[in-house]
C-alpha positions as CSV (number, residue, x, y, z in Angstrom):
1,X,-57.6,7.7,-109.4
2,X,-56.1,8.0,-106.0
3,X,-53.6,6.1,-103.9
4,X,-53.8,6.4,-100.1
5,X,-52.1,4.8,-97.1
6,X,-52.8,7.1,-94.2
7,X,-54.5,4.5,-92.0
8,X,-53.6,1.7,-89.6
9,X,-50.6,-0.2,-91.0
10,X,-50.6,1.7,-94.2
11,X,-47.4,2.0,-96.1
12,X,-46.7,3.3,-99.7
13,X,-45.4,6.4,-101.4
14,X,-47.2,7.4,-104.6
15,X,-45.1,9.1,-107.3
16,X,-47.7,9.2,-110.1
17,X,-51.1,7.7,-110.6
18,X,-52.3,9.6,-113.7
19,X,-51.8,6.7,-116.0
20,X,-53.6,3.5,-114.9
21,X,-51.0,1.4,-116.8
22,X,-48.1,3.0,-115.0
23,X,-49.0,3.7,-111.4
24,X,-45.6,4.5,-109.8
25,X,-45.1,3.5,-106.2
26,X,-42.4,3.0,-103.6
27,X,-42.4,1.2,-100.2
28,X,-41.5,3.5,-97.3
29,X,-38.8,2.1,-95.0
30,X,-39.4,1.6,-91.2
31,X,-39.4,4.9,-89.4
32,X,-36.0,4.6,-87.6
33,X,-34.4,1.7,-89.4
34,X,-33.5,0.7,-93.0
35,X,-35.9,-2.3,-93.2
36,X,-38.6,-2.2,-95.9
37,X,-40.9,-4.7,-97.6
38,X,-44.3,-4.3,-96.0
39,X,-46.9,-2.4,-98.1
40,X,-50.6,-1.7,-97.6
41,X,-52.5,0.9,-99.6
42,X,-55.8,1.7,-101.2
43,X,-56.6,2.4,-104.8
44,X,-59.7,4.5,-105.4
45,X,-61.5,5.4,-108.6
46,X,-60.4,2.6,-110.8
47,X,-63.4,0.4,-111.2
48,X,-63.3,-1.7,-114.5
49,X,-60.0,-0.1,-115.4
50,X,-57.0,-2.4,-116.2
51,X,-54.3,-1.2,-113.8
52,X,-50.6,-1.8,-113.6
53,X,-49.1,-0.8,-110.2
54,X,-45.3,-0.7,-110.2
55,X,-43.4,-0.7,-106.9
56,X,-40.2,0.7,-108.2
57,X,-37.9,0.1,-105.2
58,X,-38.8,-3.6,-104.7
59,X,-35.3,-4.5,-105.7
60,X,-34.0,-2.5,-102.7
61,X,-36.1,-4.2,-100.2
62,X,-34.8,-6.2,-97.2
63,X,-35.6,-9.7,-98.6
64,X,-35.5,-9.5,-102.4
65,X,-35.8,-13.2,-102.7
66,X,-39.2,-12.8,-101.2
67,X,-40.5,-11.5,-104.5
68,X,-39.7,-14.7,-106.4
69,X,-43.0,-16.5,-107.1
70,X,-44.8,-14.0,-104.9
71,X,-48.3,-12.6,-105.6
72,X,-49.7,-9.7,-103.7
73,X,-53.1,-9.8,-101.9
74,X,-56.1,-7.6,-102.5
75,X,-59.5,-7.0,-100.9
76,X,-62.6,-5.0,-101.4
77,X,-64.1,-5.4,-97.9
78,X,-60.8,-5.8,-95.9
79,X,-62.1,-9.2,-94.7
80,X,-61.7,-11.5,-97.7
81,X,-58.2,-11.3,-99.2
82,X,-57.3,-12.9,-102.6
83,X,-54.1,-13.1,-104.7
84,X,-53.6,-10.9,-107.8
85,X,-51.2,-11.3,-110.7
86,X,-47.8,-10.1,-109.7
87,X,-44.2,-10.4,-111.0
88,X,-40.8,-9.3,-110.1
89,X,-39.0,-7.8,-113.0
90,X,-35.9,-5.5,-113.4
91,X,-36.0,-4.7,-109.7
92,X,-39.7,-3.8,-109.7
93,X,-42.7,-5.6,-108.3
94,X,-45.5,-5.2,-110.9
95,X,-49.1,-5.9,-110.0
96,X,-51.6,-6.2,-112.8
97,X,-55.3,-6.1,-111.8
98,X,-58.6,-4.7,-113.0
99,X,-60.7,-3.8,-110.0
100,X,-64.4,-4.5,-110.0
101,X,-65.1,-1.7,-107.6
102,X,-63.9,1.9,-107.1
103,X,-62.2,1.0,-103.8
104,X,-59.7,-1.8,-103.4
105,X,-56.9,-2.5,-100.9
106,X,-53.5,-4.1,-101.8
107,X,-51.0,-5.5,-99.2
108,X,-48.0,-7.7,-98.8
109,X,-50.1,-10.0,-96.7
110,X,-53.6,-9.7,-95.2
111,X,-53.2,-6.9,-92.6
112,X,-54.1,-7.4,-89.0
113,X,-55.1,-4.0,-87.7
114,X,-54.7,-2.7,-84.1
115,X,-58.4,-2.3,-84.0
116,X,-58.8,-6.0,-84.7
117,X,-56.2,-6.7,-82.1
118,X,-58.2,-4.7,-79.5
119,X,-61.3,-6.7,-80.5
120,X,-59.4,-9.9,-80.0
121,X,-58.2,-9.0,-76.6
122,X,-61.7,-7.8,-75.5
123,X,-63.3,-11.0,-76.8
124,X,-60.7,-13.1,-74.9
125,X,-61.4,-11.2,-71.7
126,X,-65.1,-11.7,-72.1
127,X,-64.9,-15.5,-72.4
128,X,-64.4,-15.9,-68.6
129,X,-61.4,-18.2,-69.1
130,X,-58.8,-15.6,-69.6
131,X,-57.3,-12.8,-67.5
132,X,-56.1,-9.7,-69.4
133,X,-53.7,-7.2,-68.1
134,X,-51.4,-4.5,-69.4
135,X,-47.8,-5.3,-68.4
136,X,-46.2,-2.1,-69.7
137,X,-46.2,0.4,-72.5
138,X,-44.5,0.6,-75.9
139,X,-42.2,3.4,-77.1
140,X,-45.3,5.2,-78.4
141,X,-47.2,4.6,-75.2
142,X,-49.5,1.8,-76.4
143,X,-50.6,-1.0,-74.1
144,X,-48.7,-4.3,-74.0
145,X,-51.4,-6.9,-73.5
146,X,-50.8,-10.1,-71.7
147,X,-53.5,-12.8,-71.7
148,X,-53.3,-15.5,-68.9
149,X,-55.2,-18.7,-69.6
150,X,-55.6,-21.2,-66.8
151,X,-55.0,-20.6,-63.1
152,X,-51.5,-20.0,-61.8
153,X,-51.3,-22.6,-59.1
154,X,-47.9,-24.1,-58.3
155,X,-46.8,-27.2,-60.1
156,X,-48.4,-26.4,-63.5
157,X,-46.3,-26.1,-66.6
158,X,-45.8,-22.4,-67.6
159,X,-46.2,-22.0,-71.4
160,X,-45.5,-18.7,-73.2
161,X,-46.8,-18.0,-76.7
162,X,-45.9,-14.7,-78.3
163,X,-46.5,-13.3,-81.8
164,X,-45.6,-10.5,-84.2
165,X,-42.3,-9.3,-82.9
166,X,-41.9,-8.3,-86.5
167,X,-45.0,-6.2,-87.2
168,X,-45.2,-6.9,-90.9
169,X,-45.5,-10.6,-90.3
170,X,-49.2,-10.3,-89.8
171,X,-49.8,-14.0,-90.3
172,X,-48.5,-14.4,-86.8
173,X,-51.5,-12.6,-85.3
174,X,-53.9,-14.4,-87.6
175,X,-52.4,-17.6,-86.2
176,X,-52.9,-16.2,-82.7
177,X,-56.6,-15.7,-83.4
178,X,-57.0,-19.3,-84.3
179,X,-54.9,-20.5,-81.3
180,X,-56.9,-18.4,-78.8
181,X,-60.3,-19.4,-80.3
182,X,-59.5,-23.0,-79.6
183,X,-57.8,-22.5,-76.2
184,X,-60.8,-20.5,-75.0
185,X,-63.4,-22.8,-76.4
186,X,-65.3,-24.2,-73.3
187,X,-66.5,-27.2,-75.3
188,X,-63.1,-28.3,-76.6
189,X,-61.8,-31.2,-74.4
190,X,-58.2,-30.8,-75.5
191,X,-58.2,-27.1,-74.6
192,X,-60.0,-27.9,-71.3
193,X,-57.3,-30.4,-70.3
194,X,-54.5,-27.9,-71.2
195,X,-56.1,-25.2,-69.2
196,X,-56.2,-27.6,-66.2
197,X,-52.7,-28.8,-66.5
198,X,-50.8,-25.7,-67.7
199,X,-50.8,-22.0,-67.4
200,X,-50.6,-20.1,-70.7
201,X,-49.2,-16.6,-71.0
202,X,-50.0,-15.2,-74.4
203,X,-48.9,-11.9,-76.0
204,X,-50.9,-11.6,-79.2
205,X,-48.9,-8.7,-80.5
206,X,-45.3,-7.9,-79.3
207,X,-45.0,-4.8,-81.5
208,X,-48.1,-2.6,-81.5
209,X,-46.2,0.5,-82.6
210,X,-44.6,-1.1,-85.6
211,X,-47.9,-2.7,-86.5
212,X,-49.8,0.7,-86.5
213,X,-46.9,2.5,-88.3
214,X,-46.8,0.0,-91.2
215,X,-43.3,-1.2,-90.3
216,X,-41.8,-4.5,-91.6
217,X,-39.5,-5.4,-88.7
218,X,-39.0,-2.8,-86.1
219,X,-40.7,-0.8,-83.3
220,X,-41.0,3.0,-83.0
221,X,-37.4,3.3,-81.9
222,X,-36.0,1.3,-84.8
223,X,-35.3,-1.8,-82.7
224,X,-35.7,-5.3,-84.2
225,X,-37.3,-6.8,-81.2
226,X,-36.1,-10.3,-82.0
227,X,-32.5,-9.1,-81.5
228,X,-33.2,-7.5,-78.1
229,X,-33.6,-10.4,-75.8
230,X,-30.1,-10.4,-74.2
231,X,-30.3,-6.9,-72.8
232,X,-33.6,-5.2,-73.5
233,X,-34.0,-1.6,-72.3
234,X,-37.0,0.6,-71.4
235,X,-35.7,3.2,-73.9
236,X,-35.1,1.1,-77.0
237,X,-37.1,-2.2,-76.5
238,X,-39.7,-1.8,-73.6
239,X,-41.9,-4.4,-75.3
240,X,-39.3,-7.1,-74.8
241,X,-38.2,-5.7,-71.4
242,X,-41.7,-6.0,-69.9
243,X,-42.4,-9.5,-71.3
244,X,-39.0,-10.8,-70.1
245,X,-39.5,-9.4,-66.7
246,X,-42.8,-11.2,-66.4
247,X,-41.2,-14.4,-67.7
248,X,-38.7,-14.2,-64.9
249,X,-41.6,-14.0,-62.4
250,X,-43.5,-17.0,-63.8
251,X,-40.8,-19.2,-65.1
252,X,-40.9,-20.8,-68.6
253,X,-41.3,-24.5,-69.5
254,X,-42.4,-23.9,-73.1
255,X,-42.1,-20.9,-75.4
256,X,-43.4,-20.6,-79.0
257,X,-42.6,-17.4,-80.9
258,X,-44.7,-17.0,-84.0
259,X,-43.3,-15.4,-87.2
260,X,-43.5,-15.2,-91.0
261,X,-40.7,-15.8,-93.5
262,X,-40.5,-13.7,-96.7
263,X,-38.7,-16.2,-98.9
264,X,-39.5,-19.8,-98.0
265,X,-42.8,-21.2,-99.1
266,X,-43.2,-23.6,-96.2
267,X,-44.4,-23.7,-92.6
268,X,-41.5,-24.8,-90.4
269,X,-40.0,-24.5,-87.0
270,X,-36.5,-23.1,-86.1
271,X,-35.2,-24.5,-82.8
272,X,-32.4,-23.5,-80.5
273,X,-29.8,-26.1,-81.5
274,X,-26.9,-23.7,-81.3
275,X,-27.2,-22.7,-77.6
276,X,-24.5,-23.7,-75.2
277,X,-26.7,-26.1,-73.2
278,X,-28.1,-28.0,-76.1
279,X,-28.2,-31.7,-75.4
280,X,-30.0,-35.0,-76.4
281,X,-33.0,-34.4,-74.2
282,X,-33.6,-30.9,-75.7
283,X,-33.3,-32.5,-79.2
284,X,-35.9,-35.1,-78.2
285,X,-38.3,-32.4,-77.0
286,X,-38.0,-30.5,-80.3
287,X,-38.3,-33.6,-82.4
288,X,-41.4,-34.7,-80.5
289,X,-43.2,-31.4,-80.8
290,X,-42.5,-31.2,-84.5
291,X,-43.7,-34.8,-85.1
292,X,-46.9,-34.0,-83.3
293,X,-47.5,-30.9,-85.4
294,X,-46.9,-32.9,-88.6
295,X,-49.7,-35.2,-87.4
296,X,-52.0,-32.3,-86.5
297,X,-51.6,-30.3,-89.7
298,X,-50.8,-31.4,-93.3
299,X,-49.7,-27.7,-93.9
300,X,-46.7,-28.2,-91.5
301,X,-43.5,-30.0,-92.6
302,X,-40.0,-30.6,-91.3
303,X,-37.9,-31.1,-94.5
304,X,-37.3,-27.4,-95.3
305,X,-36.4,-24.6,-93.0
306,X,-33.4,-22.6,-91.8
307,X,-29.9,-24.0,-91.5
308,X,-29.2,-25.1,-87.9
309,X,-26.6,-23.2,-85.9
310,X,-23.4,-25.0,-85.0
311,X,-23.0,-26.0,-81.3
312,X,-22.4,-22.9,-79.2
313,X,-22.9,-20.5,-82.2
314,X,-26.5,-19.4,-81.5
315,X,-27.2,-15.7,-81.6
316,X,-28.3,-15.2,-78.0
317,X,-30.1,-11.9,-78.7
318,X,-32.8,-13.9,-80.5
319,X,-35.9,-14.8,-78.5
320,X,-35.9,-18.6,-79.0
321,X,-32.2,-19.0,-78.2
322,X,-32.2,-16.7,-75.2
323,X,-35.3,-18.2,-73.7
324,X,-34.2,-21.8,-74.3
325,X,-30.9,-21.1,-72.5
326,X,-32.1,-18.7,-69.8
327,X,-35.0,-20.9,-68.6
328,X,-33.6,-24.4,-69.7
329,X,-36.8,-25.1,-71.6
330,X,-38.2,-26.0,-75.0
331,X,-38.3,-22.8,-77.0
332,X,-39.1,-22.6,-80.8
333,X,-39.8,-20.2,-83.6
334,X,-42.7,-21.1,-85.8
335,X,-42.4,-19.6,-89.3
336,X,-45.2,-19.2,-91.9
337,X,-44.9,-18.1,-95.5
338,X,-45.9,-14.8,-97.1
339,X,-46.4,-16.7,-100.4
340,X,-48.0,-20.1,-100.3
341,X,-47.1,-23.6,-99.3
342,X,-45.5,-25.6,-102.1
343,X,-46.9,-28.9,-101.1
344,X,-50.5,-27.8,-100.2
345,X,-51.1,-24.7,-102.5
346,X,-54.3,-22.6,-102.7
347,X,-54.2,-20.6,-106.0
348,X,-57.0,-18.2,-105.0
349,X,-55.7,-17.1,-101.6
350,X,-52.2,-18.6,-101.2
351,X,-51.2,-18.8,-97.5
352,X,-54.1,-17.0,-96.0
353,X,-55.6,-15.7,-92.7
354,X,-57.9,-18.7,-92.6
355,X,-55.1,-21.2,-93.0
356,X,-53.0,-19.3,-90.4
357,X,-55.9,-19.8,-87.9
358,X,-56.2,-23.5,-88.7
359,X,-52.5,-23.9,-88.0
360,X,-53.0,-22.1,-84.7
361,X,-55.7,-24.6,-83.8
362,X,-53.5,-27.5,-84.8
363,X,-50.7,-26.3,-82.5
364,X,-53.0,-26.8,-79.6
365,X,-53.0,-30.5,-80.4
366,X,-49.3,-30.6,-80.7
367,X,-48.9,-28.9,-77.3
368,X,-51.3,-31.4,-75.8
369,X,-49.5,-34.4,-77.2
370,X,-46.1,-32.9,-76.0
371,X,-47.0,-32.5,-72.3
372,X,-44.9,-35.5,-71.3
373,X,-41.7,-34.1,-72.7
374,X,-42.0,-30.5,-71.4
375,X,-40.8,-31.4,-68.0
376,X,-37.2,-30.5,-67.7
377,X,-34.7,-33.3,-67.9
């Protein structure tokens, strides 16, 4: 048997794999930071062998509550991902599975490779309804891709949609794949009207370096990008710096920042209620969008989510808070689960790439139905 992770987004350390009933593993922390929780590795040579894989440092991970009621994902072909028996016990994540084939991949959530990202960007450019440009470079020198959908004539609402500031939250780019598929569908009347009335600026992956390196939360410099929006720098957080500079050029009327949450088994939105300028109109904008998303997708709900910040207590280094205050606009964080949705469960896959994409499509409806409230009050 063999354990390997030297590939795009791979992350694991193997201590011993001689005994299939005690394969000893540890998650490697982000390169220049102390975050750890993302894992992605391959088990080879174990066909028809009952295996017990023990991640020994699960109790030291960044979000230990994320292991409660969690089941890891696995795949033979890296396209179809299914859940496998997992339990958190004595500080260890234990995965029990008997592979059918000699090659199987395990991960925290279905990976979204940088190769697939490149394919997504190339496909979008080829549709004819999207302009693709590189607006800067990451710490490691990778391209920061910006997709512009709809013409940029004056008077149109400027809508920004970004994903995967935290690279281990791969559901965010799966969501983006569904969102873009619908927004660039020439036969979709809702997308057609949105392209005519609004200009969309889309960053499918805010953190290419962390994605490739197999990080949970940070870029190559160890920066948590969602804490860099107050004063980003070219040295520490060029990814945020370049996006924010372009936002200043275009203006922002709407911003949706797509994420995943380790602990909560729900899809929900976090708003900017704690910013200094929060008022009744901003609350109406937020409430309207959420109500429309509830109508568009039974997988979305508003009962459970994060505690709201007290007035004036928002962390202004966070994207949603900073953009909402800086541009006086509706800005939100969409969170999806690593686990499954409690109210609409799927035992075989849990929350999955396919369901992420369907939610991305549903958000197009919610944006369309929210046009009237996006104008600033």
